[in-house]
C-alpha positions, 0 to 999 in steps of 0.5 A: 586209592583203596576205597576200603582202607579210608575211614568214612565220616559218620552222618548225623541224620536229622529227619526222615527226608535226609535218611532217605537222600543217604541211604545206599546199599551197603551203609552201615546203621549204628544206633546211638541211643533209643528212648524205648528199647535200649537193648537196640543201642549199639547195633550195627545193620548194613543196608542189603536193598533199597526201595522208594518207600521202605529199605532192608537190612541185616545184622552186622554184629553187636557192640556185646559180640566184641568181648 
């Protein structure tokens, strides 16, 4: 069974505690809405490092890059 070929179901994170439980290195985060910065919607970030009080991520690609 090849894990890369499997489709992962997206999670709907409701609060900070749930985010802390779910986040792991390699997790992809996608902004689906943002009330103050609409330019951030569609950005895909990949978590690179997780600490107890923070996580670090890098930009994977944007939805505009596919054009």
